[in-house]
N, CA, C and O atoms as CSV, one atom per row, in Angstrom:
chain,resi,resn,atom,element,x,y,z
A,1,UNK,N,N,-7.473,-20.478,5.470
A,1,UNK,CA,C,-8.499,-20.067,4.535
A,1,UNK,C,C,-7.881,-19.097,3.539
A,1,UNK,O,O,-7.024,-18.294,3.906
A,2,UNK,N,N,-8.296,-19.162,2.314
A,2,UNK,CA,C,-7.825,-18.255,1.270
A,2,UNK,C,C,-8.965,-17.359,0.802
A,2,UNK,O,O,-10.120,-17.778,0.728
A,3,UNK,N,N,-8.609,-16.112,0.487
A,3,UNK,CA,C,-9.574,-15.149,-0.007
A,3,UNK,C,C,-9.020,-14.546,-1.284
A,3,UNK,O,O,-7.822,-14.274,-1.371
A,4,UNK,N,N,-9.865,-14.336,-2.266
A,4,UNK,CA,C,-9.467,-13.658,-3.496
A,4,UNK,C,C,-9.846,-12.198,-3.384
A,4,UNK,O,O,-10.999,-11.858,-3.118
A,5,UNK,N,N,-8.857,-11.337,-3.590
A,5,UNK,CA,C,-9.064,-9.900,-3.492
A,5,UNK,C,C,-8.733,-9.293,-4.845
A,5,UNK,O,O,-7.633,-9.484,-5.363
A,6,UNK,N,N,-9.684,-8.561,-5.419
A,6,UNK,CA,C,-9.461,-7.954,-6.726
A,6,UNK,C,C,-9.595,-6.439,-6.713
A,6,UNK,O,O,-9.333,-5.789,-7.725
A,7,UNK,N,N,-9.997,-5.868,-5.585
A,7,UNK,CA,C,-10.135,-4.405,-5.482
A,7,UNK,C,C,-9.600,-3.931,-4.132
A,7,UNK,O,O,-9.570,-4.703,-3.174
A,8,UNK,N,N,-9.180,-2.679,-4.050
A,8,UNK,CA,C,-8.756,-2.137,-2.758
A,8,UNK,C,C,-9.863,-2.214,-1.708
A,8,UNK,O,O,-9.591,-2.492,-0.541
A,9,UNK,N,N,-11.090,-1.974,-2.111
A,9,UNK,CA,C,-12.207,-2.033,-1.178
A,9,UNK,C,C,-12.339,-3.415,-0.544
A,9,UNK,O,O,-12.568,-3.538,0.660
A,10,UNK,N,N,-12.194,-4.446,-1.363
A,10,UNK,CA,C,-12.267,-5.812,-0.835
A,10,UNK,C,C,-11.141,-6.072,0.153
A,10,UNK,O,O,-11.343,-6.736,1.169
A,11,UNK,N,N,-9.945,-5.547,-0.144
A,11,UNK,CA,C,-8.809,-5.733,0.742
A,11,UNK,C,C,-9.091,-5.105,2.109
A,11,UNK,O,O,-8.827,-5.720,3.143
A,12,UNK,N,N,-9.622,-3.896,2.113
A,12,UNK,CA,C,-9.934,-3.215,3.365
A,12,UNK,C,C,-10.955,-3.977,4.186
A,12,UNK,O,O,-10.805,-4.125,5.399
A,13,UNK,N,N,-11.991,-4.460,3.525
A,13,UNK,CA,C,-13.031,-5.228,4.217
A,13,UNK,C,C,-12.468,-6.519,4.796
A,13,UNK,O,O,-12.821,-6.920,5.905
A,14,UNK,N,N,-11.599,-7.159,4.041
A,14,UNK,CA,C,-10.994,-8.410,4.504
A,14,UNK,C,C,-10.079,-8.159,5.707
A,14,UNK,O,O,-10.109,-8.921,6.673
A,15,UNK,N,N,-9.282,-7.114,5.656
A,15,UNK,CA,C,-8.412,-6.793,6.789
A,15,UNK,C,C,-9.232,-6.502,8.041
A,15,UNK,O,O,-8.901,-6.966,9.132
A,16,UNK,N,N,-10.292,-5.738,7.876
A,16,UNK,CA,C,-11.148,-5.428,9.008
A,16,UNK,C,C,-11.801,-6.697,9.569
A,16,UNK,O,O,-11.854,-6.884,10.784
A,17,UNK,N,N,-12.290,-7.554,8.691
A,17,UNK,CA,C,-12.915,-8.787,9.136
A,17,UNK,C,C,-11.945,-9.696,9.885
A,17,UNK,O,O,-12.303,-10.286,10.905
A,18,UNK,N,N,-10.731,-9.806,9.383
A,18,UNK,CA,C,-9.715,-10.634,10.062
A,18,UNK,C,C,-9.358,-10.061,11.424
A,18,UNK,O,O,-9.203,-10.796,12.400
A,19,UNK,N,N,-9.228,-8.733,11.479
A,19,UNK,CA,C,-8.942,-8.086,12.773
A,19,UNK,C,C,-10.039,-8.378,13.782
A,19,UNK,O,O,-9.756,-8.762,14.917
A,20,UNK,N,N,-11.268,-8.202,13.382
A,20,UNK,CA,C,-12.393,-8.442,14.281
A,20,UNK,C,C,-12.488,-9.915,14.676
A,20,UNK,O,O,-12.797,-10.238,15.824
A,21,UNK,N,N,-12.221,-10.805,13.720
A,21,UNK,CA,C,-12.261,-12.234,14.004
A,21,UNK,C,C,-11.234,-12.602,15.075
A,21,UNK,O,O,-11.452,-13.527,15.857
A,22,UNK,N,N,-10.132,-11.887,15.108
A,22,UNK,CA,C,-9.086,-12.133,16.098
A,22,UNK,C,C,-9.343,-11.387,17.398
A,22,UNK,O,O,-8.545,-11.471,18.332
A,23,UNK,N,N,-10.454,-10.656,17.464
A,23,UNK,CA,C,-10.834,-9.956,18.692
A,23,UNK,C,C,-9.972,-8.756,19.014
A,23,UNK,O,O,-9.773,-8.428,20.184
A,24,UNK,N,N,-9.449,-8.087,17.973
A,24,UNK,CA,C,-8.564,-6.949,18.188
A,24,UNK,C,C,-9.251,-5.643,17.799
A,24,UNK,O,O,-10.033,-5.597,16.849
A,25,UNK,N,N,-8.947,-4.589,18.546
A,25,UNK,CA,C,-9.384,-3.257,18.138
A,25,UNK,C,C,-8.337,-2.715,17.181
A,25,UNK,O,O,-7.253,-3.285,17.060
A,26,UNK,N,N,-8.646,-1.634,16.509
A,26,UNK,CA,C,-7.670,-1.006,15.624
A,26,UNK,C,C,-6.448,-0.565,16.425
A,26,UNK,O,O,-5.319,-0.708,15.956
A,27,UNK,N,N,-6.656,-0.043,17.600
A,27,UNK,CA,C,-5.568,0.424,18.450
A,27,UNK,C,C,-4.659,-0.748,18.854
A,27,UNK,O,O,-3.435,-0.626,18.814
A,28,UNK,N,N,-5.255,-1.872,19.239
A,28,UNK,CA,C,-4.477,-3.030,19.648
A,28,UNK,C,C,-3.659,-3.591,18.491
A,28,UNK,O,O,-2.495,-3.955,18.660
A,29,UNK,N,N,-4.277,-3.656,17.316
A,29,UNK,CA,C,-3.569,-4.159,16.147
A,29,UNK,C,C,-2.409,-3.253,15.786
A,29,UNK,O,O,-1.301,-3.723,15.526
A,30,UNK,N,N,-2.661,-1.963,15.770
A,30,UNK,CA,C,-1.609,-1.011,15.464
A,30,UNK,C,C,-0.447,-1.084,16.444
A,30,UNK,O,O,0.714,-0.981,16.048
A,31,UNK,N,N,-0.760,-1.262,17.718
A,31,UNK,CA,C,0.275,-1.329,18.749
A,31,UNK,C,C,1.214,-2.512,18.525
A,31,UNK,O,O,2.380,-2.454,18.916
A,32,UNK,N,N,0.736,-3.555,17.919
A,32,UNK,CA,C,1.576,-4.746,17.666
A,32,UNK,C,C,2.718,-4.452,16.707
A,32,UNK,O,O,3.759,-5.107,16.757
A,33,UNK,N,N,2.527,-3.467,15.832
A,33,UNK,CA,C,3.553,-3.173,14.838
A,33,UNK,C,C,3.962,-1.704,14.803
A,33,UNK,O,O,4.635,-1.264,13.871
A,34,UNK,N,N,3.561,-0.961,15.804
A,34,UNK,CA,C,3.970,0.439,15.886
A,34,UNK,C,C,3.210,1.381,14.975
A,34,UNK,O,O,3.757,2.394,14.539
A,35,UNK,N,N,1.964,1.068,14.681
A,35,UNK,CA,C,1.112,1.948,13.881
A,35,UNK,C,C,0.072,2.593,14.779
A,35,UNK,O,O,-0.399,1.975,15.734
A,36,UNK,N,N,-0.283,3.815,14.479
A,36,UNK,CA,C,-1.362,4.480,15.190
A,36,UNK,C,C,-2.705,3.891,14.772
A,36,UNK,O,O,-2.829,3.313,13.692
A,37,UNK,N,N,-3.700,4.039,15.625
A,37,UNK,CA,C,-5.052,3.579,15.312
A,37,UNK,C,C,-5.531,4.202,14.009
A,37,UNK,O,O,-6.196,3.551,13.205
A,38,UNK,N,N,-5.187,5.470,13.809
A,38,UNK,CA,C,-5.589,6.185,12.596
A,38,UNK,C,C,-5.058,5.508,11.333
A,38,UNK,O,O,-5.752,5.450,10.318
A,39,UNK,N,N,-3.820,4.993,11.397
A,39,UNK,CA,C,-3.221,4.326,10.239
A,39,UNK,C,C,-3.943,3.014,9.941
A,39,UNK,O,O,-4.146,2.663,8.778
A,40,UNK,N,N,-4.324,2.300,10.980
A,40,UNK,CA,C,-5.072,1.036,10.792
A,40,UNK,C,C,-6.434,1.343,10.185
A,40,UNK,O,O,-6.886,0.646,9.277
A,41,UNK,N,N,-7.081,2.376,10.682
A,41,UNK,CA,C,-8.378,2.784,10.156
A,41,UNK,C,C,-8.273,3.134,8.677
A,41,UNK,O,O,-9.129,2.746,7.882
A,42,UNK,N,N,-7.222,3.869,8.309
A,42,UNK,CA,C,-7.043,4.260,6.915
A,42,UNK,C,C,-6.824,3.030,6.029
A,42,UNK,O,O,-7.346,2.959,4.916
A,43,UNK,N,N,-6.057,2.076,6.525
A,43,UNK,CA,C,-5.837,0.846,5.766
A,43,UNK,C,C,-7.144,0.097,5.527
A,43,UNK,O,O,-7.375,-0.424,4.436
A,44,UNK,N,N,-7.983,0.047,6.532
A,44,UNK,CA,C,-9.261,-0.668,6.398
A,44,UNK,C,C,-10.247,0.097,5.537
A,44,UNK,O,O,-11.041,-0.512,4.821
A,45,UNK,N,N,-10.211,1.423,5.592
A,45,UNK,CA,C,-11.160,2.248,4.863
A,45,UNK,C,C,-10.769,2.467,3.406
A,45,UNK,O,O,-11.604,2.378,2.506
A,46,UNK,N,N,-9.494,2.754,3.188
A,46,UNK,CA,C,-9.022,3.044,1.835
A,46,UNK,C,C,-7.583,2.557,1.677
A,46,UNK,O,O,-6.654,3.363,1.708
A,47,UNK,N,N,-7.387,1.248,1.509
A,47,UNK,CA,C,-6.036,0.707,1.428
A,47,UNK,C,C,-5.239,1.206,0.214
A,47,UNK,O,O,-4.017,1.062,0.183
A,48,UNK,N,N,-5.907,1.783,-0.771
A,48,UNK,CA,C,-5.198,2.277,-1.947
A,48,UNK,C,C,-4.332,3.494,-1.607
A,48,UNK,O,O,-3.462,3.874,-2.391
A,49,UNK,N,N,-4.566,4.100,-0.451
A,49,UNK,CA,C,-3.826,5.302,-0.048
A,49,UNK,C,C,-2.699,5.004,0.933
A,49,UNK,O,O,-2.145,5.934,1.520
A,50,UNK,N,N,-2.347,3.754,1.126
A,50,UNK,CA,C,-1.307,3.406,2.077
A,50,UNK,C,C,-0.083,2.859,1.349
A,50,UNK,O,O,-0.132,2.540,0.161
A,51,UNK,N,N,0.993,2.763,2.081
A,51,UNK,CA,C,2.212,2.213,1.474
A,51,UNK,C,C,2.204,0.686,1.550
A,51,UNK,O,O,1.509,0.094,2.375
A,52,UNK,N,N,2.968,0.082,0.700
A,52,UNK,CA,C,3.100,-1.369,0.712
A,52,UNK,C,C,3.728,-1.807,2.037
A,52,UNK,O,O,3.364,-2.842,2.595
A,53,UNK,N,N,4.668,-1.011,2.528
A,53,UNK,CA,C,5.316,-1.326,3.798
A,53,UNK,C,C,4.300,-1.405,4.944
A,53,UNK,O,O,4.338,-2.332,5.753
A,54,UNK,N,N,3.406,-0.439,5.003
A,54,UNK,CA,C,2.373,-0.459,6.063
A,54,UNK,C,C,1.435,-1.643,5.885
A,54,UNK,O,O,1.030,-2.276,6.860
A,55,UNK,N,N,1.098,-1.936,4.658
A,55,UNK,CA,C,0.235,-3.096,4.401
A,55,UNK,C,C,0.891,-4.364,4.925
A,55,UNK,O,O,0.241,-5.174,5.586
A,56,UNK,N,N,2.172,-4.538,4.636
A,56,UNK,CA,C,2.869,-5.729,5.105
A,56,UNK,C,C,3.001,-5.766,6.631
A,56,UNK,O,O,2.979,-6.842,7.228
A,57,UNK,N,N,3.137,-4.604,7.259
A,57,UNK,CA,C,3.170,-4.552,8.725
A,57,UNK,C,C,1.855,-5.067,9.290
A,57,UNK,O,O,1.836,-5.865,10.227
A,58,UNK,N,N,0.762,-4.602,8.710
A,58,UNK,CA,C,-0.554,-5.022,9.189
A,58,UNK,C,C,-0.786,-6.508,8.928
A,58,UNK,O,O,-1.298,-7.218,9.793
A,59,UNK,N,N,-0.417,-6.971,7.757
A,59,UNK,CA,C,-0.562,-8.387,7.436
A,59,UNK,C,C,0.228,-9.243,8.420
A,59,UNK,O,O,-0.247,-10.291,8.860
A,60,UNK,N,N,1.421,-8.800,8.758
A,60,UNK,CA,C,2.248,-9.532,9.717
A,60,UNK,C,C,1.574,-9.611,11.074
A,60,UNK,O,O,1.554,-10.668,11.705
A,61,UNK,N,N,1.023,-8.492,11.523
A,61,UNK,CA,C,0.360,-8.463,12.824
A,61,UNK,C,C,-0.878,-9.359,12.853
A,61,UNK,O,O,-1.239,-9.893,13.901
A,62,UNK,N,N,-1.518,-9.518,11.710
A,62,UNK,CA,C,-2.699,-10.379,11.606
A,62,UNK,C,C,-2.342,-11.817,11.260
A,62,UNK,O,O,-3.217,-12.674,11.141
A,63,UNK,N,N,-1.043,-12.073,11.099
A,63,UNK,CA,C,-0.551,-13.397,10.709
A,63,UNK,C,C,-1.161,-13.836,9.382
A,63,UNK,O,O,-1.621,-14.968,9.235
A,64,UNK,N,N,-1.154,-12.908,8.413
A,64,UNK,CA,C,-1.639,-13.157,7.068
A,64,UNK,C,C,-0.495,-13.019,6.093
A,64,UNK,O,O,0.518,-12.393,6.406
A,65,UNK,N,N,-0.641,-13.585,4.928
A,65,UNK,CA,C,0.361,-13.454,3.876
A,65,UNK,C,C,-0.315,-13.243,2.534
A,65,UNK,O,O,-1.487,-13.573,2.354
A,66,UNK,N,N,0.432,-12.695,1.605
A,66,UNK,CA,C,-0.073,-12.490,0.252
A,66,UNK,C,C,0.382,-13.653,-0.617
A,66,UNK,O,O,1.544,-14.056,-0.576
A,67,UNK,N,N,-0.541,-14.185,-1.399
A,67,UNK,CA,C,-0.233,-15.258,-2.348
A,67,UNK,C,C,-0.615,-14.759,-3.728
A,67,UNK,O,O,-1.757,-14.356,-3.947
A,68,UNK,N,N,0.323,-14.782,-4.657
A,68,UNK,CA,C,0.027,-14.371,-6.021
A,68,UNK,C,C,-0.240,-15.595,-6.863
A,68,UNK,O,O,0.479,-16.591,-6.783
A,69,UNK,N,N,-1.292,-15.512,-7.680
A,69,UNK,CA,C,-1.688,-16.651,-8.502
A,69,UNK,C,C,-1.981,-16.137,-9.906
A,69,UNK,O,O,-2.603,-15.086,-10.061
A,70,UNK,N,N,-1.550,-16.848,-10.907
A,70,UNK,CA,C,-1.790,-16.482,-12.293
A,70,UNK,C,C,-3.270,-16.664,-12.616
A,70,UNK,O,O,-3.785,-17.781,-12.591
A,71,UNK,N,N,-3.947,-15.559,-12.919
A,71,UNK,CA,C,-5.376,-15.635,-13.220
A,71,UNK,C,C,-5.662,-16.424,-14.486
A,71,UNK,O,O,-6.748,-16.981,-14.647
A,72,UNK,N,N,-4.698,-16.469,-15.372
A,72,UNK,CA,C,-4.900,-17.205,-16.625
A,72,UNK,C,C,-5.005,-18.698,-16.392
A,72,UNK,O,O,-5.546,-19.424,-17.226
A,73,UNK,N,N,-4.488,-19.163,-15.256
A,73,UNK,CA,C,-4.511,-20.591,-14.959
A,73,UNK,C,C,-5.828,-21.044,-14.330
A,73,UNK,O,O,-6.048,-22.240,-14.138
A,74,UNK,N,N,-6.696,-20.093,-14.010
A,74,UNK,CA,C,-7.984,-20.443,-13.416
A,74,UNK,C,C,-8.855,-21.177,-14.423
A,74,UNK,O,O,-8.740,-20.955,-15.629
A,75,UNK,N,N,-9.705,-22.033,-13.941
A,75,UNK,CA,C,-10.565,-22.824,-14.830
A,75,UNK,C,C,-11.944,-22.204,-14.982
A,75,UNK,O,O,-12.953,-22.908,-15.011
A,76,UNK,N,N,-11.978,-20.858,-15.080
A,76,UNK,CA,C,-13.273,-20.195,-15.262
A,76,UNK,C,C,-13.442,-19.842,-16.736
A,76,UNK,O,O,-12.461,-19.686,-17.464
A,77,UNK,N,N,-14.679,-19.720,-17.161
A,77,UNK,CA,C,-14.925,-19.343,-18.555
A,77,UNK,C,C,-14.311,-17.977,-18.864
A,77,UNK,O,O,-14.148,-17.147,-17.970
A,78,UNK,N,N,-13.974,-17.752,-20.131
A,78,UNK,CA,C,-13.344,-16.497,-20.546
A,78,UNK,C,C,-14.195,-15.295,-20.159
A,78,UNK,O,O,-13.650,-14.287,-19.710
A,79,UNK,N,N,-15.508,-15.370,-20.318
A,79,UNK,CA,C,-16.359,-14.247,-19.983
A,79,UNK,C,C,-16.261,-13.884,-18.507
A,79,UNK,O,O,-16.312,-12.703,-18.164
A,80,UNK,N,N,-16.123,-14.856,-17.640
A,80,UNK,CA,C,-16.059,-14.600,-16.216
A,80,UNK,C,C,-14.725,-13.992,-15.809
A,80,UNK,O,O,-14.619,-13.417,-14.726
A,81,UNK,N,N,-13.711,-14.106,-16.650
A,81,UNK,CA,C,-12.387,-13.578,-16.319
A,81,UNK,C,C,-12.174,-12.149,-16.813
A,81,UNK,O,O,-11.111,-11.578,-16.572
A,82,UNK,N,N,-13.136,-11.563,-17.485
A,82,UNK,CA,C,-12.977,-10.199,-17.981
A,82,UNK,C,C,-12.837,-9.248,-16.792
A,82,UNK,O,O,-13.527,-9.384,-15.781
A,83,UNK,N,N,-11.942,-8.296,-16.937
A,83,UNK,CA,C,-11.707,-7.319,-15.876
A,83,UNK,C,C,-12.839,-6.318,-15.800
A,83,UNK,O,O,-13.403,-5.921,-16.820
A,84,UNK,N,N,-13.168,-5.914,-14.585
A,84,UNK,CA,C,-14.114,-4.837,-14.389
A,84,UNK,C,C,-13.307,-3.557,-14.169
A,84,UNK,O,O,-12.098,-3.623,-13.945
A,85,UNK,N,N,-13.949,-2.413,-14.230
A,85,UNK,CA,C,-13.257,-1.146,-14.041
A,85,UNK,C,C,-12.592,-1.066,-12.665
A,85,UNK,O,O,-11.524,-0.467,-12.542
A,86,UNK,N,N,-13.191,-1.647,-11.639
A,86,UNK,CA,C,-12.669,-1.555,-10.296
A,86,UNK,C,C,-11.558,-2.557,-10.032
A,86,UNK,O,O,-10.867,-2.455,-9.018
A,87,UNK,N,N,-11.377,-3.496,-10.899
A,87,UNK,CA,C,-10.382,-4.539,-10.682
A,87,UNK,C,C,-8.993,-4.028,-11.043
A,87,UNK,O,O,-8.835,-3.260,-11.991
A,88,UNK,N,N,-7.993,-4.455,-10.288
A,88,UNK,CA,C,-6.610,-4.040,-10.565
A,88,UNK,C,C,-6.108,-4.650,-11.811
A,88,UNK,O,O,-4.964,-4.412,-12.198
């Protein structure tokens, strides 16, 4: 399944949802890659405050990957592609 993430908040919610879908607690997920429960919580709550390295550790533990796609290639109307303030 693919998910489009355009804000840090969406990323945190998605990570939390994937963790729960896999039946893992924050502590269990963190233990898989040597992160404390507190670090996992911070990633889920405010991923904008974490390092890219930690993000990739968590993605690895969840068996997720990042896919970059050119937004200009999307077949949506120009108005729908306008950036919002919260969008990266």
